[in-house]
C-alpha angles and dihedrals in degrees: 000000000000088000092059092047094053108082092192093058091045092051093046092049093048092047092049091050090050091052092048093048091047091053095049099035101038118008104041094045090047092052091048092049090049091053094045097047120076130180119255113275095254095047115133123196117237117273120235091263093048091048091053087049091052090053089050089049088057098041094049092053098246088137090068094067107024129066128200102205130097108207121209094251124107094243089065094057090095090065099051145006092243140007115280121261134196092259089064088070102030095098097046113109131196113256094237143343095273101049125064097199099121098122117033098196093146130198104235134056106203083141130028122293111262102204093112101017091120088067096032094052112013096157113116090198092055094047093049092048090047091054093047096046118356093189090063091071103020109034094193095047118131092194115123120243115256096205092148087073089067136067131217116225135177091215133020120243126215100270098031118129107213121209114220107218125184111252095243090065097047096075091211095311109153100180124097117265110224128187115238121227089257090056091049091048091049091051090046088056092048091049090051091061102100129145107240123226118248121250116277111284096020115120119213121232113263124244114256130228096029118186111249115232116210124221089246092059092053098040092096097041129094108237093188096070132049120253104269094194092053092047091049090051092050099043110022115018097080089068105023092036129231091276093052092239096116122203119295110246093007115051125016123243120251092197105098092357115161090218094051093045096037130099096240097101091164090063091047093052092044091055092051095045101036105023128235137251109216096164137178092023096045140009121271114272116222125227095271096170095050096039093050095040093237114188123226088255091054094046089049091051091051093048093049091048091052093045093052104036137085092021095312109138106182121139119266123255126227129242090237096061093043092048091051091055094045091049090053091049092051093045091051092048092050092050090053 
């Protein structure tokens, strides 16, 4: 009974029990998990610029509205090619001893999930414009404008990265809009967010709760070719818009485009696979086809969708001619 009457012994016993439980319930299992989990083979640590961008992502509150986790439910398939696994986060380290912001998985999706945004939206021009004025590229966006990440200059200097903004969002501003180093770092971090492929032979978990498609709903669809409209929406619509009209002063229209309607299919495929620099009239287009590993069938489906939509009435191209051009592009790239 003396033990229960001595508050010092009671406190010491309770504290000791707490320490022992913490070690066996939390610390030892965490160390074991850390040792047993390894990053995927093609994982690359963040560069200095990307790490600064990650810190900016945290400090500017982006973590409050964007998740970085693809759940194993069908509705999340738009955010990644597969459900997320522990190895996706195994190589991520906390920035310092005091802050536990290693993984930014998030808990709320006021904005889109960013797990695979580096593949979904690899264009630096789009990302910079989106930071400067989100409504310029997504009219219904509720994201705030981060204009303080940009500078206004009368004249561009040698290493300046200018942001092409549609005139209706300039409010009469005549000076050049230049991305600060923090804006460039933030975009570098966003572009680094790419879902890695699993090692050869590993099969990804399937998405749950898939919608069943009846035979009647597919009776009028071609099952031999990918869905060009869906591929366009995933890879092109954020810049060129769903109506194909682009954004004046930022991204060119595909509706009525001489390149889209023309007979130079090689140029068309080259633009998709290697990108295109249309400055100063428009922003630089990234190599969407190469960055997103689009197959010849997918590129063909995108081209045919663009050539036959929004009033465009050009003839469709074949997979064979597109594949021949892509093979030549890849052969040339390998030789370089």
